[in-house]
C-alpha positions in Angstrom: -35.9 25.9 -13.5 -35.2 26.0 -9.9 -34.2 22.1 -9.9 -31.9 22.7 -12.8 -29.9 25.0 -10.7 -29.5 23.0 -7.7 -27.0 20.3 -9.0 -24.7 22.8 -10.4 -24.8 25.0 -7.4 -23.9 22.1 -5.2 -21.0 21.2 -7.4 -19.8 24.6 -7.3 -19.8 24.7 -3.5 -18.1 21.3 -3.3 -15.3 22.4 -5.7 -14.7 26.1 -5.2 -13.8 27.7 -1.9 -12.9 31.4 -2.4 -11.3 31.6 1.0 -9.0 28.6 0.6 -5.9 28.1 -1.6 -5.0 24.6 -2.2 -1.7 23.2 -3.4 0.9 25.5 -5.0 4.5 25.3 -6.1 6.9 25.2 -3.0 4.3 23.7 -0.7 5.2 20.9 1.6 2.3 18.4 2.4 2.3 15.9 5.2 -0.5 13.4 5.6 -1.2 10.8 8.2 -3.9 8.4 8.8 -5.1 4.7 8.9 -3.4 2.7 5.9 -4.9 -0.8 5.1 -2.8 -3.3 2.9 -4.9 -5.9 1.2 -2.6 -8.4 -0.8 -4.1 -9.8 -4.1 -1.6 -12.7 -4.0 -1.0 -15.1 -6.8 1.2 -17.9 -5.7 2.9 -20.3 -7.8 3.0 -24.0 -6.6 5.3 -24.7 -3.7 8.4 -26.4 -4.6 10.1 -29.0 -2.3 13.7 -29.5 -3.2 12.8 -27.9 -6.7 10.0 -30.3 -7.4 6.7 -28.6 -7.5 3.8 -29.9 -5.5 0.3 -29.9 -7.4 -2.5 -28.0 -5.7 -0.3 -26.1 -3.3 0.3 -22.4 -2.7 1.3 -19.8 -0.3 -1.1 -17.1 1.3 -0.7 -13.6 2.7 -3.0 -11.8 5.1 -4.0 -8.1 5.3 -2.9 -5.6 7.9 -3.6 -2.1 9.0 -1.0 0.4 10.4 -0.3 4.2 10.6 0.3 5.6 7.1 2.5 8.8 6.3 2.8 10.8 3.1 5.3 13.6 2.4 4.8 15.5 -0.7 6.7 18.5 -2.2 4.8 20.6 -4.9 7.3 21.1 -7.8 4.7 23.2 -9.6 1.0 24.0 -9.0 0.1 20.8 -10.7 3.1 18.3 -10.1 4.3 17.0 -6.9 6.9 14.2 -5.8 5.6 12.2 -3.0 6.8 9.5 -0.5 4.7 7.0 1.0 5.8 5.6 4.4 4.2 3.6 7.3 4.8 1.8 10.5 5.8 -1.8 9.7 3.1 -4.0 8.4 2.7 -7.6 10.0 1.2 -10.2 7.5 0.2 -13.7 8.3 1.7 -16.0 5.9 0.3 -19.4 5.4 0.4 -22.5 3.1 -2.4 -24.6 1.4 -2.5 -28.0 -0.3 -0.1 -29.8 2.2 -2.7 -31.6 4.0 -1.9 -31.8 7.8 0.8 -28.9 7.3 -1.9 -26.4 6.0 -2.5 -23.1 7.8 -0.6 -20.3 9.3 3.2 -20.5 8.9 4.5 -17.2 10.2 4.1 -13.6 11.0 6.1 -11.5 8.4 7.0 -7.8 8.8 7.5 -5.6 5.9 7.9 -1.9 5.1 7.0 -0.6 1.5 8.5 2.9 1.0 7.0 4.3 -2.4 8.2 7.3 -4.3 5.8 8.8 -7.0 5.3 11.7 -9.4 1.7 13.0 -8.6 -0.4 15.3 -10.9 -3.1 17.5 -9.6 -5.4 18.6 -12.6 -7.4 21.3 -10.9 -6.6 25.0 -10.0 -5.4 25.9 -6.6 -8.6 27.9 -6.0 -10.5 24.7 -5.8 -11.1 23.2 -2.3 -11.3 19.7 -3.8 -8.0 18.4 -5.3 -8.1 14.9 -7.0 -4.9 13.5 -8.1 -3.1 10.5 -9.8 0.4 9.2 -9.5 2.8 6.7 -10.7 6.1 5.7 -9.1 8.5 3.0 -7.9 8.1 0.8 -4.7 10.8 -1.0 -2.7 9.6 -3.5 -0.2 11.7 -4.6 2.6 11.0 -7.8 4.5 12.3 -7.2 8.0 11.3 -10.2 10.0 9.9 -13.9 9.6 8.7 -15.2 13.0 7.7 -18.8 12.6 5.1 -20.1 15.1 6.1 -22.4 17.8 3.7 -25.1 16.3 5.8 -24.8 13.0 9.1 -25.0 14.9 7.8 -28.2 16.5 6.8 -29.6 13.1 10.5 -29.0 11.9 10.1 -25.7 10.0 13.1 -23.4 10.3 15.0 -20.6 8.6 12.3 -18.6 6.8 13.3 -15.8 4.5 11.4 -13.6 2.0 13.3 -11.7 -0.8 12.9 -8.0 -1.0 11.0 -6.4 -4.0 11.3 -3.7 -6.6 8.2 -2.7 -8.5 5.9 -0.1 -9.8 3.1 1.7 -8.1 0.0 3.6 -9.1 -2.5 5.7 -7.1 -5.7 7.8 -7.1 -6.6 10.2 -4.3 -8.0 13.4 -3.3 -7.6 16.0 -0.7 -10.4 18.4 0.5 -9.2 21.7 2.0 -10.8 22.6 5.2 -8.6 25.6 5.6 -5.6 27.0 3.7 -3.4 24.5 5.8 -5.6 21.7 6.9 -7.2 18.9 4.6 -8.9 15.6 4.7 -7.4 12.9 2.4 -8.4 9.5 0.9 -6.2 7.5 -1.5 -6.0 4.1 -3.1 -2.9 2.5 -4.6 -1.9 -0.6 -6.4 1.5 -1.8 -5.7 3.5 -4.4 -7.6 5.3 -6.6 -5.0 6.9 -10.0 -5.9 9.0 -12.1 -3.6 10.4 -15.5 -3.2 9.6 -17.1 0.1 11.8 -20.0 1.5 11.8 -22.1 4.5 13.3 -25.4 5.6 11.2 -28.3 6.6 13.8 -30.7 8.2 16.5 -31.2 5.5 14.1 -30.1 2.7 13.9 -26.6 1.3 10.1 -25.4 0.6 9.8 -22.3 -1.6 7.3 -20.4 -3.6 7.2 -17.4 -5.9 4.5 -15.1 -4.7 3.1 -12.0 -6.4 1.6 -10.2 -3.5 0.4 -7.1 -5.5 -1.6 -5.5 -2.8 -4.4 -2.8 -2.9 -3.5 0.0 -0.4 -6.3 2.1 1.1 -5.5 5.3 3.3 -7.9 7.8 4.9 -6.6 10.6 7.1 -5.6 14.2 7.7 -3.0 16.4 6.0 -1.3 19.7 6.7 0.2 22.0 4.2 3.4 24.1 5.0 
């Protein structure tokens, strides 16, 4: 009998916090923490002057930066939220070109994402899970070819900006009426076309970057 009461009691302590009121209509929430972008890229074959090269692809590396969330509670259960971050730097490379394989450039990007977020639990609960769906616009800000690549004849690299959808799952845990810890996971639809010149030839590839985005941090409610 005693054991049968332990688990429900622990769950109740983890969810309910009588002295804490979580998110309510009109609240402004600011979160900050470490954000990790892990591309799940799917690259088509590289094209050289519009002729595809079998066995080739583009690659995109991961990066960690400072992540920021700004949310406004429209009601006790719905919020509009903006994801921002300091610029990410990804290593872009090529495979399947033999002696030309490897790192090509460091590429900077910003992925601001606007979402509608749903919080299913009452504001009397300290634990506040949520789900969201929204739209992403990824801006590629700089493409710095390595010195070795310049020496090999590469130049004029460009990656197109991207519009796509985004989905997320996350949770806040209220430490006080205003301070919370937060963890979140997102999937963002990012597609781009990468172009670079190799001498007089143009090399390009259509790349679905489609990263998983992980963030852990603290939040403050105004």
